[in-house]
MILUMVEX-468495 format. One record per residue (C-alpha): residue in one letter; residue number from 1; x, y, z. Coordinates in pm, 1 decimal. Example, Ala and Ser with C-alpha at 12.3 -4.5 7.8 and 13.67 -1.06 7.14 Angstrom:
BEGIN
<r: A	k: 1	xx: 1230.0	yy: -450.0	zz: 780.0>
<r: S	k: 2	xx: 1367.0	yy: -106.0	zz: 714.0>
END
This chain:
BEGIN
<r: M	k: 1	xx: 11210.2	yy: 13093.9	zz: 9031.6>
<r: S	k: 2	xx: 11477.7	yy: 12771.2	zz: 9071.1>
<r: A	k: 3	xx: 11533.1	yy: 12550.9	zz: 8798.3>
<r: G	k: 4	xx: 11374.6	yy: 12246.9	zz: 8985.3>
<r: A	k: 5	xx: 11021.9	yy: 12464.6	zz: 9090.8>
<r: A	k: 6	xx: 10701.6	yy: 12502.1	zz: 8981.7>
<r: A	k: 7	xx: 10508.2	yy: 12849.7	zz: 9024.8>
<r: A	k: 8	xx: 10099.3	yy: 12976.5	zz: 9037.0>
<r: T	k: 9	xx: 9960.5	yy: 13263.4	zz: 9120.2>
<r: S	k: 10	xx: 9590.4	yy: 13341.7	zz: 9221.9>
<r: A	k: 11	xx: 9500.9	yy: 13692.3	zz: 9344.3>
<r: A	k: 12	xx: 9357.0	yy: 13785.2	zz: 9681.7>
<r: G	k: 13	xx: 9272.8	yy: 14129.1	zz: 9604.6>
<r: S	k: 14	xx: 9548.1	yy: 14343.0	zz: 9535.2>
<r: D	k: 15	xx: 9773.1	yy: 14118.8	zz: 9701.5>
<r: P	k: 16	xx: 9816.4	yy: 13808.1	zz: 9504.8>
<r: C	k: 17	xx: 9937.0	yy: 13475.1	zz: 9682.7>
<r: T	k: 18	xx: 10188.8	yy: 13246.8	zz: 9494.5>
<r: A	k: 19	xx: 10249.9	yy: 12856.8	zz: 9559.3>
<r: E	k: 20	xx: 10555.1	yy: 12725.0	zz: 9449.5>
<r: V	k: 21	xx: 10696.6	yy: 12340.3	zz: 9439.7>
<r: L	k: 22	xx: 11052.5	yy: 12258.9	zz: 9564.6>
<r: R	k: 23	xx: 11168.2	yy: 11976.7	zz: 9421.3>
<r: T	k: 24	xx: 11483.9	yy: 11936.6	zz: 9537.3>
<r: A	k: 25	xx: 11721.5	yy: 11897.3	zz: 9908.9>
<r: H	k: 26	xx: 11915.4	yy: 12235.4	zz: 9862.3>
<r: E	k: 27	xx: 11585.4	yy: 12450.6	zz: 9789.0>
<r: L	k: 28	xx: 11414.9	yy: 12325.5	zz: 10080.1>
<r: E	k: 29	xx: 11755.9	yy: 12374.9	zz: 10309.3>
<r: A	k: 30	xx: 11795.3	yy: 12720.2	zz: 10176.2>
<r: L	k: 31	xx: 11449.1	yy: 12775.2	zz: 10300.1>
<r: A	k: 32	xx: 11558.1	yy: 12712.0	zz: 10641.6>
<r: G	k: 33	xx: 11578.9	yy: 13091.6	zz: 10799.3>
<r: E	k: 34	xx: 11260.4	yy: 13177.7	zz: 10638.2>
<r: W	k: 35	xx: 11100.1	yy: 12876.8	zz: 10806.7>
<r: V	k: 36	xx: 11211.2	yy: 12906.0	zz: 11155.9>
<r: A	k: 37	xx: 11058.5	yy: 13254.5	zz: 11160.2>
<r: L	k: 38	xx: 10708.2	yy: 13145.6	zz: 10954.2>
<r: W	k: 39	xx: 10677.3	yy: 12844.9	zz: 11264.3>
<r: E	k: 40	xx: 10761.3	yy: 13120.3	zz: 11539.1>
<r: A	k: 41	xx: 10434.0	yy: 13323.0	zz: 11388.4>
<r: D	k: 42	xx: 10234.8	yy: 12995.4	zz: 11361.4>
<r: P	k: 43	xx: 10079.3	yy: 12899.8	zz: 11742.9>
<r: R	k: 44	xx: 9905.9	yy: 12610.8	zz: 11604.1>
<r: A	k: 45	xx: 10236.3	yy: 12452.2	zz: 11479.9>
<r: T	k: 46	xx: 10425.4	yy: 12133.7	zz: 11671.1>
<r: P	k: 47	xx: 10826.2	yy: 12131.3	zz: 11726.3>
<r: F	k: 48	xx: 10770.0	yy: 11823.3	zz: 11477.1>
<r: Q	k: 49	xx: 10746.2	yy: 12113.7	zz: 11198.3>
<r: R	k: 50	xx: 11113.1	yy: 12252.7	zz: 11267.7>
<r: P	k: 51	xx: 11319.0	yy: 12235.0	zz: 10997.7>
<r: E	k: 52	xx: 11572.6	yy: 12097.7	zz: 11307.4>
<r: W	k: 53	xx: 11369.3	yy: 11796.4	zz: 11293.7>
<r: L	k: 54	xx: 11241.8	yy: 11781.7	zz: 10938.7>
<r: L	k: 55	xx: 11600.6	yy: 11805.8	zz: 10738.0>
<r: P	k: 56	xx: 11768.0	yy: 11546.9	zz: 10990.1>
<r: W	k: 57	xx: 11488.5	yy: 11341.1	zz: 10876.3>
<r: W	k: 58	xx: 11483.7	yy: 11388.6	zz: 10510.4>
<r: R	k: 59	xx: 11841.6	yy: 11348.2	zz: 10474.0>
<r: Q	k: 60	xx: 11796.6	yy: 11027.3	zz: 10568.6>
<r: F	k: 61	xx: 11467.6	yy: 10897.9	zz: 10464.0>
<r: G	k: 62	xx: 11462.1	yy: 11134.3	zz: 10180.0>
<r: Q	k: 63	xx: 11315.8	yy: 11013.8	zz: 9825.8>
<r: P	k: 64	xx: 11422.8	yy: 11148.8	zz: 9550.3>
<r: G	k: 65	xx: 11029.6	yy: 11296.5	zz: 9492.1>
<r: L	k: 66	xx: 11018.2	yy: 11605.3	zz: 9724.3>
<r: R	k: 67	xx: 10743.9	yy: 11817.0	zz: 9656.0>
<r: A	k: 68	xx: 10780.2	yy: 12110.8	zz: 9908.0>
<r: V	k: 69	xx: 10493.6	yy: 12421.1	zz: 9837.5>
<r: T	k: 70	xx: 10557.6	yy: 12746.7	zz: 9941.7>
<r: V	k: 71	xx: 10315.3	yy: 12981.1	zz: 10000.0>
<r: R	k: 72	xx: 10440.6	yy: 13372.5	zz: 9974.7>
<r: R	k: 73	xx: 10218.9	yy: 13700.4	zz: 9972.8>
<r: G	k: 74	xx: 10414.0	yy: 14038.6	zz: 9866.2>
<r: G	k: 75	xx: 10724.4	yy: 13839.9	zz: 9894.5>
<r: K	k: 76	xx: 10641.5	yy: 13707.5	zz: 10241.4>
<r: L	k: 77	xx: 10638.2	yy: 13357.6	zz: 10290.4>
<r: V	k: 78	xx: 10312.2	yy: 13259.5	zz: 10455.8>
<r: G	k: 79	xx: 10255.4	yy: 12885.4	zz: 10422.2>
<r: L	k: 80	xx: 10501.1	yy: 12608.7	zz: 10374.4>
<r: L	k: 81	xx: 10378.1	yy: 12248.1	zz: 10324.5>
<r: P	k: 82	xx: 10671.4	yy: 11997.6	zz: 10310.8>
<r: L	k: 83	xx: 10570.0	yy: 11670.7	zz: 10138.6>
<r: Y	k: 84	xx: 10734.6	yy: 11398.2	zz: 9886.3>
<r: I	k: 85	xx: 10625.6	yy: 11141.5	zz: 9674.6>
<r: Y	k: 86	xx: 10699.4	yy: 10772.4	zz: 9823.2>
<r: H	k: 87	xx: 10659.5	yy: 10495.1	zz: 9592.6>
<r: H	k: 88	xx: 10476.9	yy: 10175.9	zz: 9784.4>
<r: P	k: 89	xx: 10543.6	yy: 9820.2	zz: 9778.0>
<r: G	k: 90	xx: 10155.3	yy: 9790.8	zz: 9621.7>
<r: G	k: 91	xx: 10295.7	yy: 10026.0	zz: 9342.2>
<r: E	k: 92	xx: 10063.2	yy: 10311.4	zz: 9463.3>
<r: R	k: 93	xx: 10264.0	yy: 10667.2	zz: 9420.5>
<r: Q	k: 94	xx: 10135.0	yy: 10811.2	zz: 9729.5>
<r: L	k: 95	xx: 10193.8	yy: 11210.9	zz: 9829.6>
<r: L	k: 96	xx: 10330.5	yy: 11190.9	zz: 10209.7>
<r: L	k: 97	xx: 10413.8	yy: 11491.4	zz: 10455.5>
<r: V	k: 98	xx: 10776.5	yy: 11484.6	zz: 10520.0>
<r: G	k: 99	xx: 10848.7	yy: 11345.9	zz: 10850.3>
<r: A	k: 100	xx: 10545.5	yy: 11071.2	zz: 10807.5>
<r: G	k: 101	xx: 10701.2	yy: 10737.3	zz: 11047.6>
<r: T	k: 102	xx: 10893.4	yy: 10918.7	zz: 11339.8>
<r: S	k: 103	xx: 10685.0	yy: 11184.7	zz: 11380.5>
<r: D	k: 104	xx: 10316.2	yy: 11195.4	zz: 11616.4>
<r: Y	k: 105	xx: 10206.5	yy: 11532.7	zz: 11454.6>
<r: L	k: 106	xx: 10239.7	yy: 11586.6	zz: 11057.3>
<r: D	k: 107	xx: 10166.2	yy: 11957.5	zz: 10929.8>
<r: G	k: 108	xx: 10240.5	yy: 12265.0	zz: 10731.5>
<r: V	k: 109	xx: 10376.6	yy: 12531.4	zz: 10906.3>
<r: F	k: 110	xx: 10139.8	yy: 12852.0	zz: 10817.0>
<r: A	k: 111	xx: 10115.6	yy: 13244.3	zz: 10907.2>
<r: P	k: 112	xx: 9784.4	yy: 13330.9	zz: 11068.2>
<r: E	k: 113	xx: 9647.9	yy: 13495.7	zz: 10746.2>
<r: C	k: 114	xx: 9763.2	yy: 13169.7	zz: 10534.8>
<r: E	k: 115	xx: 9438.8	yy: 13004.6	zz: 10608.6>
<r: A	k: 116	xx: 9250.2	yy: 12691.7	zz: 10441.4>
<r: D	k: 117	xx: 9159.9	yy: 12910.9	zz: 10088.1>
<r: A	k: 118	xx: 9541.2	yy: 12957.8	zz: 10048.9>
<r: V	k: 119	xx: 9639.1	yy: 12642.9	zz: 10109.8>
<r: D	k: 120	xx: 9363.1	yy: 12458.6	zz: 9880.8>
<r: R	k: 121	xx: 9563.7	yy: 12675.7	zz: 9579.1>
<r: A	k: 122	xx: 9882.2	yy: 12520.7	zz: 9676.1>
<r: L	k: 123	xx: 9718.9	yy: 12159.7	zz: 9725.7>
<r: A	k: 124	xx: 9601.7	yy: 12218.9	zz: 9353.2>
<r: L	k: 125	xx: 9888.6	yy: 12330.6	zz: 9240.6>
<r: L	k: 126	xx: 10014.6	yy: 11994.5	zz: 9268.0>
<r: A	k: 127	xx: 9755.7	yy: 11856.8	zz: 9084.5>
<r: R	k: 128	xx: 10011.3	yy: 11949.1	zz: 8801.7>
<r: E	k: 129	xx: 10239.2	yy: 11686.3	zz: 8939.9>
<r: P	k: 130	xx: 10197.0	yy: 11417.7	zz: 8725.6>
<r: D	k: 131	xx: 10394.4	yy: 11130.6	zz: 8874.7>
<r: W	k: 132	xx: 10172.6	yy: 11068.2	zz: 9191.7>
<r: D	k: 133	xx: 9832.9	yy: 10867.9	zz: 9223.6>
<r: V	k: 134	xx: 9666.9	yy: 10943.5	zz: 9593.5>
<r: A	k: 135	xx: 9746.6	yy: 11203.5	zz: 9904.2>
<r: Q	k: 136	xx: 9797.5	yy: 11010.4	zz: 10226.2>
<r: L	k: 137	xx: 9791.6	yy: 11285.5	zz: 10470.5>
<r: T	k: 138	xx: 9741.5	yy: 11213.5	zz: 10803.2>
<r: Q	k: 139	xx: 9838.0	yy: 11269.3	zz: 11177.2>
<r: L	k: 140	xx: 9643.3	yy: 11656.8	zz: 11123.1>
<r: L	k: 141	xx: 9463.7	yy: 11788.6	zz: 11438.9>
<r: P	k: 142	xx: 9176.1	yy: 11945.0	zz: 11327.1>
<r: H	k: 143	xx: 9288.1	yy: 12333.0	zz: 11375.4>
<r: S	k: 144	xx: 9512.9	yy: 12282.2	zz: 11065.4>
<r: P	k: 145	xx: 9458.0	yy: 12494.7	zz: 10770.1>
<r: V	k: 146	xx: 9544.6	yy: 12103.4	zz: 10587.6>
<r: Y	k: 147	xx: 9262.8	yy: 11970.6	zz: 10753.0>
<r: A	k: 148	xx: 9031.5	yy: 12232.2	zz: 10695.1>
<r: A	k: 149	xx: 9134.8	yy: 12249.0	zz: 10322.7>
<r: L	k: 150	xx: 9070.0	yy: 11861.6	zz: 10282.6>
<r: Q	k: 151	xx: 8756.6	yy: 11848.2	zz: 10533.6>
<r: R	k: 152	xx: 8614.7	yy: 12057.2	zz: 10228.3>
<r: R	k: 153	xx: 8633.3	yy: 11823.8	zz: 9949.1>
<r: K	k: 154	xx: 8403.0	yy: 11536.1	zz: 9867.8>
<r: E	k: 155	xx: 8658.4	yy: 11332.2	zz: 9677.8>
<r: A	k: 156	xx: 8861.9	yy: 11310.0	zz: 10043.3>
<r: V	k: 157	xx: 8798.4	yy: 11001.7	zz: 10203.4>
<r: A	k: 158	xx: 8864.8	yy: 11117.8	zz: 10561.0>
<r: Y	k: 159	xx: 8979.0	yy: 10848.5	zz: 10886.3>
<r: S	k: 160	xx: 9117.3	yy: 10833.4	zz: 11196.2>
<r: G	k: 161	xx: 9499.2	yy: 10865.5	zz: 11252.1>
<r: D	k: 162	xx: 9679.1	yy: 10727.2	zz: 11582.3>
<r: R	k: 163	xx: 9551.3	yy: 10898.5	zz: 11858.3>
<r: C	k: 164	xx: 9816.1	yy: 11067.5	zz: 12103.8>
<r: L	k: 165	xx: 9738.3	yy: 11118.8	zz: 12500.1>
<r: R	k: 166	xx: 9794.0	yy: 11451.8	zz: 12707.5>
<r: C	k: 167	xx: 9769.4	yy: 11523.3	zz: 13062.3>
<r: P	k: 168	xx: 9791.6	yy: 11812.3	zz: 13296.9>
<r: A	k: 169	xx: 10190.6	yy: 11882.1	zz: 13391.5>
<r: V	k: 170	xx: 10186.6	yy: 11933.3	zz: 13761.6>
<r: P	k: 171	xx: 10444.6	yy: 11899.1	zz: 14021.7>
<r: V	k: 172	xx: 10463.7	yy: 11527.7	zz: 14231.8>
<r: A	k: 173	xx: 10237.2	yy: 11685.5	zz: 14490.9>
<r: G	k: 174	xx: 9995.9	yy: 11755.7	zz: 14282.0>
<r: L	k: 175	xx: 9977.7	yy: 11406.9	zz: 14135.8>
<r: P	k: 176	xx: 9628.3	yy: 11223.9	zz: 14170.0>
<r: P	k: 177	xx: 9687.0	yy: 11022.8	zz: 14531.5>
<r: K	k: 178	xx: 9752.3	yy: 10697.2	zz: 14405.2>
<r: V	k: 179	xx: 10021.7	yy: 10788.2	zz: 14123.0>
<r: R	k: 180	xx: 10131.9	yy: 11043.8	zz: 14385.3>
<r: A	k: 181	xx: 10202.6	yy: 10762.1	zz: 14653.0>
<r: E	k: 182	xx: 10316.7	yy: 10537.3	zz: 14420.0>
<r: V	k: 183	xx: 10582.5	yy: 10795.0	zz: 14304.5>
<r: R	k: 184	xx: 10726.1	yy: 10873.1	zz: 14645.8>
<r: Y	k: 185	xx: 10728.6	yy: 10491.9	zz: 14717.6>
<r: C	k: 186	xx: 10958.0	yy: 10437.0	zz: 14429.5>
<r: R	k: 187	xx: 11167.7	yy: 10724.3	zz: 14511.7>
<r: N	k: 188	xx: 11232.5	yy: 10642.8	zz: 14842.4>
<r: Y	k: 189	xx: 11304.1	yy: 10275.7	zz: 14777.0>
<r: A	k: 190	xx: 11557.8	yy: 10388.2	zz: 14514.9>
<r: R	k: 191	xx: 11728.4	yy: 10653.3	zz: 14725.1>
<r: A	k: 192	xx: 11822.1	yy: 10324.7	zz: 14963.2>
<r: G	k: 193	xx: 12046.8	yy: 10276.2	zz: 14661.8>
<r: G	k: 194	xx: 12217.3	yy: 10569.3	zz: 14635.6>
<r: P	k: 195	xx: 12134.5	yy: 10933.4	zz: 14557.2>
<r: L	k: 196	xx: 11905.7	yy: 10985.3	zz: 14271.7>
<r: T	k: 197	xx: 11969.7	yy: 11310.3	zz: 14082.5>
<r: L	k: 198	xx: 11772.1	yy: 11478.5	zz: 13777.2>
<r: E	k: 199	xx: 12037.5	yy: 11559.5	zz: 13482.6>
<r: V	k: 200	xx: 11875.2	yy: 11831.7	zz: 13220.7>
<r: A	k: 201	xx: 12117.4	yy: 11798.0	zz: 12911.5>
<r: D	k: 202	xx: 12270.2	yy: 12140.6	zz: 12796.5>
<r: G	k: 203	xx: 12452.8	yy: 12202.2	zz: 12480.6>
<r: G	k: 204	xx: 12784.7	yy: 12003.8	zz: 12580.2>
<r: T	k: 205	xx: 12585.4	yy: 11716.0	zz: 12728.7>
<r: C	k: 206	xx: 12326.3	yy: 11638.9	zz: 12513.0>
<r: A	k: 207	xx: 12528.5	yy: 11460.4	zz: 12284.5>
<r: S	k: 208	xx: 12673.6	yy: 11207.8	zz: 12530.0>
<r: L	k: 209	xx: 12345.9	yy: 11168.0	zz: 12661.0>
<r: L	k: 210	xx: 12127.2	yy: 11073.0	zz: 12359.5>
<r: E	k: 211	xx: 12395.5	yy: 10763.7	zz: 12322.9>
<r: E	k: 212	xx: 12290.3	yy: 10703.4	zz: 12716.9>
<r: L	k: 213	xx: 11901.1	yy: 10658.8	zz: 12578.1>
<r: V	k: 214	xx: 12071.2	yy: 10469.9	zz: 12294.4>
<r: R	k: 215	xx: 12201.8	yy: 10209.1	zz: 12550.6>
<r: L	k: 216	xx: 11911.9	yy: 10204.8	zz: 12777.3>
<r: H	k: 217	xx: 11651.7	yy: 10179.8	zz: 12484.0>
<r: T	k: 218	xx: 11808.4	yy: 9965.9	zz: 12298.2>
<r: G	k: 219	xx: 11927.8	yy: 9725.3	zz: 12577.2>
<r: R	k: 220	xx: 11546.0	yy: 9684.5	zz: 12707.1>
<r: W	k: 221	xx: 11454.0	yy: 9604.4	zz: 12352.3>
<r: Q	k: 222	xx: 11722.6	yy: 9342.2	zz: 12316.9>
<r: Q	k: 223	xx: 11634.5	yy: 9202.3	zz: 12633.1>
<r: A	k: 224	xx: 11248.5	yy: 9137.6	zz: 12520.9>
<r: G	k: 225	xx: 11377.3	yy: 8990.6	zz: 12178.0>
<r: E	k: 226	xx: 11280.9	yy: 9326.5	zz: 11968.2>
<r: P	k: 227	xx: 11512.8	yy: 9550.3	zz: 11815.1>
<r: G	k: 228	xx: 11373.0	yy: 9850.5	zz: 11900.1>
<r: V	k: 229	xx: 11320.6	yy: 10213.5	zz: 11692.3>
<r: L	k: 230	xx: 11694.2	yy: 10329.7	zz: 11774.1>
<r: A	k: 231	xx: 11816.2	yy: 9980.6	zz: 11630.0>
<r: D	k: 232	xx: 11760.1	yy: 10154.7	zz: 11280.3>
<r: P	k: 233	xx: 12080.9	yy: 10314.6	zz: 11156.6>
<r: R	k: 234	xx: 11887.1	yy: 10590.2	zz: 10951.6>
<r: V	k: 235	xx: 11623.4	yy: 10658.6	zz: 11261.1>
<r: L	k: 236	xx: 11925.9	yy: 10682.6	zz: 11457.9>
<r: A	k: 237	xx: 12153.1	yy: 10865.2	zz: 11262.1>
<r: A	k: 238	xx: 11843.3	yy: 11115.5	zz: 11215.5>
<r: H	k: 239	xx: 11786.1	yy: 11194.8	zz: 11600.3>
<r: R	k: 240	xx: 12215.0	yy: 11208.2	zz: 11636.6>
<r: E	k: 241	xx: 12214.6	yy: 11529.6	zz: 11398.2>
<r: A	k: 242	xx: 11828.6	yy: 11653.2	zz: 11496.7>
<r: V	k: 243	xx: 11957.7	yy: 11671.4	zz: 11880.0>
<r: P	k: 244	xx: 12236.1	yy: 11914.5	zz: 11912.0>
<r: L	k: 245	xx: 12032.7	yy: 12139.6	zz: 11678.5>
<r: L	k: 246	xx: 11721.2	yy: 12131.2	zz: 11840.7>
<r: Q	k: 247	xx: 11851.7	yy: 12190.9	zz: 12194.5>
<r: Q	k: 248	xx: 12059.3	yy: 12482.1	zz: 12019.3>
<r: S	k: 249	xx: 11715.8	yy: 12596.7	zz: 11949.0>
<r: G	k: 250	xx: 11549.0	yy: 12605.7	zz: 12300.6>
<r: L	k: 251	xx: 11319.7	yy: 12342.5	zz: 12216.2>
<r: L	k: 252	xx: 11515.9	yy: 12008.7	zz: 12320.7>
<r: R	k: 253	xx: 11453.7	yy: 11878.8	zz: 12683.6>
<r: L	k: 254	xx: 11684.5	yy: 11621.0	zz: 12772.3>
<r: L	k: 255	xx: 11688.2	yy: 11428.1	zz: 13086.1>
<r: A	k: 256	xx: 11848.7	yy: 11186.9	zz: 13305.7>
<r: L	k: 257	xx: 11788.5	yy: 10995.9	zz: 13622.8>
<r: R	k: 258	xx: 12106.2	yy: 10892.4	zz: 13790.8>
<r: S	k: 259	xx: 12196.2	yy: 10667.9	zz: 14099.6>
<r: S	k: 260	xx: 12475.6	yy: 10740.1	zz: 14243.9>
<r: G	k: 261	xx: 12576.6	yy: 10923.4	zz: 13861.7>
<r: E	k: 262	xx: 12445.5	yy: 10587.7	zz: 13668.8>
<r: A	k: 263	xx: 12143.4	yy: 10666.8	zz: 13432.3>
<r: I	k: 264	xx: 11949.1	yy: 10450.1	zz: 13489.5>
<r: A	k: 265	xx: 11635.8	yy: 10607.7	zz: 13259.7>
<r: V	k: 266	xx: 11688.3	yy: 10873.4	zz: 12989.0>
<r: L	k: 267	xx: 11388.0	yy: 11110.4	zz: 12849.1>
<r: Y	k: 268	xx: 11379.9	yy: 11219.0	zz: 12510.5>
<r: S	k: 269	xx: 11141.2	yy: 11545.3	zz: 12487.6>
<r: L	k: 270	xx: 11073.9	yy: 11831.3	zz: 12295.5>
<r: L	k: 271	xx: 10957.0	yy: 12142.7	zz: 12397.9>
<r: D	k: 272	xx: 10712.5	yy: 12456.0	zz: 12262.6>
<r: P	k: 273	xx: 10896.0	yy: 12758.2	zz: 12280.7>
<r: P	k: 274	xx: 10790.4	yy: 13053.6	zz: 12579.3>
<r: G	k: 275	xx: 10491.8	yy: 13240.3	zz: 12501.1>
<r: R	k: 276	xx: 10293.9	yy: 12919.3	zz: 12314.5>
<r: S	k: 277	xx: 9940.1	yy: 12872.3	zz: 12544.2>
<r: P	k: 278	xx: 9878.9	yy: 12589.6	zz: 12670.2>
<r: R	k: 279	xx: 10288.2	yy: 12550.0	zz: 12638.6>
<r: V	k: 280	xx: 10336.0	yy: 12160.3	zz: 12592.7>
<r: Q	k: 281	xx: 10621.5	yy: 11951.0	zz: 12667.7>
<r: Y	k: 282	xx: 10664.8	yy: 11654.6	zz: 12429.3>
<r: F	k: 283	xx: 10773.9	yy: 11298.1	zz: 12561.5>
<r: Y	k: 284	xx: 10878.3	yy: 11141.8	zz: 12278.6>
<r: L	k: 285	xx: 11098.5	yy: 10869.3	zz: 12352.6>
<r: S	k: 286	xx: 11232.9	yy: 10684.3	zz: 12652.6>
<r: G	k: 287	xx: 11438.2	yy: 10375.0	zz: 12792.5>
<r: F	k: 288	xx: 11546.5	yy: 10284.5	zz: 13122.7>
<r: S	k: 289	xx: 11781.1	yy: 10046.9	zz: 13284.6>
<r: P	k: 290	xx: 11594.1	yy: 9647.9	zz: 13299.9>
<r: A	k: 291	xx: 11874.2	yy: 9589.3	zz: 13594.2>
<r: H	k: 292	xx: 11678.6	yy: 9876.0	zz: 13777.6>
<r: A	k: 293	xx: 11338.0	yy: 9798.6	zz: 13683.7>
<r: R	k: 294	xx: 11231.5	yy: 9740.2	zz: 14029.0>
<r: W	k: 295	xx: 11259.9	yy: 10083.5	zz: 14132.8>
<r: K	k: 296	xx: 11035.7	yy: 10149.7	zz: 13837.6>
<r: P	k: 297	xx: 11301.9	yy: 10414.5	zz: 13643.8>
<r: G	k: 298	xx: 11046.4	yy: 10510.5	zz: 13422.4>
<r: T	k: 299	xx: 10808.5	yy: 10606.9	zz: 13651.4>
<r: L	k: 300	xx: 10995.0	yy: 10786.4	zz: 13846.8>
<r: L	k: 301	xx: 11153.2	yy: 10988.2	zz: 13547.9>
<r: T	k: 302	xx: 10843.1	yy: 11065.4	zz: 13414.0>
<r: A	k: 303	xx: 10682.5	yy: 11256.3	zz: 13740.2>
<r: L	k: 304	xx: 11034.4	yy: 11424.0	zz: 13805.9>
<r: A	k: 305	xx: 11043.8	yy: 11575.8	zz: 13430.6>
<r: M	k: 306	xx: 10707.8	yy: 11643.9	zz: 13458.5>
<r: E	k: 307	xx: 10747.0	yy: 11892.6	zz: 13795.1>
<r: H	k: 308	xx: 11088.2	yy: 12010.3	zz: 13619.8>
<r: A	k: 309	xx: 10795.8	yy: 12154.7	zz: 13304.5>
<r: V	k: 310	xx: 10594.2	yy: 12278.2	zz: 13549.5>
<r: G	k: 311	xx: 10914.8	yy: 12499.8	zz: 13671.4>
<r: Q	k: 312	xx: 10952.1	yy: 12581.1	zz: 13295.2>
<r: G	k: 313	xx: 10565.8	yy: 12692.7	zz: 13210.3>
<r: V	k: 314	xx: 10466.6	yy: 12388.9	zz: 13066.7>
<r: A	k: 315	xx: 10141.8	yy: 12360.7	zz: 13144.2>
<r: T	k: 316	xx: 10086.7	yy: 12031.4	zz: 12941.2>
<r: V	k: 317	xx: 10231.0	yy: 11713.6	zz: 12881.5>
<r: D	k: 318	xx: 10173.1	yy: 11502.5	zz: 12588.4>
<r: M	k: 319	xx: 10269.3	yy: 11138.3	zz: 12540.0>
<r: L	k: 320	xx: 10216.4	yy: 11096.3	zz: 12209.3>
<r: R	k: 321	xx: 10117.4	yy: 10816.0	zz: 11997.7>
<r: G	k: 322	xx: 10036.5	yy: 10466.7	zz: 12173.1>
<r: S	k: 323	xx: 9818.8	yy: 10324.4	zz: 12398.3>
<r: E	k: 324	xx: 10043.3	yy: 10144.4	zz: 12637.7>
<r: P	k: 325	xx: 9937.8	yy: 10104.9	zz: 13013.0>
<r: Y	k: 326	xx: 10198.1	yy: 10355.4	zz: 13154.6>
<r: K	k: 327	xx: 9965.0	yy: 10625.2	zz: 12983.0>
<r: K	k: 328	xx: 9619.4	yy: 10502.8	zz: 13118.0>
<r: F	k: 329	xx: 9856.0	yy: 10535.6	zz: 13492.3>
<r: W	k: 330	xx: 9950.7	yy: 10913.6	zz: 13458.5>
<r: H	k: 331	xx: 9543.2	yy: 10974.1	zz: 13338.0>
<r: A	k: 332	xx: 9613.3	yy: 11099.0	zz: 13025.1>
<r: V	k: 333	xx: 9344.2	yy: 11153.9	zz: 12767.5>
<r: P	k: 334	xx: 9292.1	yy: 11070.5	zz: 12380.5>
<r: V	k: 335	xx: 9397.9	yy: 11373.2	zz: 12165.3>
<r: P	k: 336	xx: 9228.0	yy: 11277.8	zz: 11831.0>
<r: T	k: 337	xx: 9427.8	yy: 11331.2	zz: 11515.6>
<r: Y	k: 338	xx: 9275.8	yy: 11223.6	zz: 11157.5>
<r: G	k: 339	xx: 9372.5	yy: 11221.1	zz: 10808.9>
<r: F	k: 340	xx: 9282.6	yy: 11209.2	zz: 10443.2>
<r: A	k: 341	xx: 9305.2	yy: 11027.2	zz: 10117.6>
<r: L	k: 342	xx: 9297.5	yy: 11185.0	zz: 9836.0>
<r: P	k: 343	xx: 9308.0	yy: 11100.3	zz: 9464.2>
<r: R	k: 344	xx: 9565.1	yy: 11351.9	zz: 9217.5>
<r: T	k: 345	xx: 9270.2	yy: 11351.7	zz: 8994.1>
<r: S	k: 346	xx: 9052.2	yy: 11544.0	zz: 9240.3>
<r: L	k: 347	xx: 9296.1	yy: 11821.9	zz: 9317.3>
<r: A	k: 348	xx: 9273.6	yy: 12037.5	zz: 8991.0>
<r: E	k: 349	xx: 8984.7	yy: 12252.6	zz: 9088.6>
<r: P	k: 350	xx: 8951.0	yy: 12419.0	zz: 9443.9>
<r: G	k: 351	xx: 8774.8	yy: 12223.0	zz: 9653.3>
<r: R	k: 352	xx: 8399.6	yy: 12354.7	zz: 9789.3>
<r: K	k: 353	xx: 8260.1	yy: 12326.3	zz: 10126.3>
<r: R	k: 354	xx: 8159.9	yy: 12035.8	zz: 10244.6>
<r: P	k: 355	xx: 7760.0	yy: 12106.4	zz: 10347.9>
<r: L	k: 356	xx: 7723.5	yy: 12045.0	zz: 10731.1>
<r: E	k: 357	xx: 7558.7	yy: 11676.8	zz: 10780.4>
END
């Protein structure tokens, strides 16, 4: 065991389950290989739980208070819950999931055999850590073992997280009639200004295409008198580090719509690996040229990106958080997420399943 870790063991028949708390970035980074293997074994995990996404985030936003809980059975990593202590301006010391703020889905990563009981024991281990007050774990999906472990605790205050919105991935010809007509009209209108092409970034172009996104996204927001999320140097640095790593892992789809070679819209998305069912593509961030707004380049790129996704075996497009009007245009339906607030003092004993109400 490392000097920065604390551990506890609980019997699970003849095969004990060991929980350990990691406190340093070095320990978390050293786990990356096992982390990826565990993620690939977890059919519920999204790309927002990958080390290629979360380690760049941690290097930019991490506090000194890392509390990443690992669960092992027979020496094999079967669970990882990456948490950290955030000192809220109001004085409360909150235990949050790594990635909070910039990740639309938050969770740990768990092998199929690591269910709510093991997660509950791991959470109980954190009650020994005296330097936090309240766990605020949000943006959880209800199939998560973390959700199940917290839902059984009467002391946990449940609340609704931010909804994400999803729609089926279909080619342009399969869009609802009014949407299809709008897309075809915009495409014909745009083609009058020059040839349109769809570019999909590869390892050699993903970094430069990210910079095109930064230019378009910040330019549009600045025109509206707002800085935009990419104006934060830490956010931008995290994405600049993450993008080539995600591309190398096959989890990135960075696409650009070009008119006569000029990028007029860029979409930054993440992608489930082949074999996931349903395979989901997560439309994370986009930007378009205000000078070409009459062509609705954002609408065009969304339609073409969706069509490209179908060709990659994607069944569902997730437009993630926010209730922007354009999501209604795509007939996206809400996906609820949930959060729990739980005082540290209530974690000392394992939770008990709530009675049905």
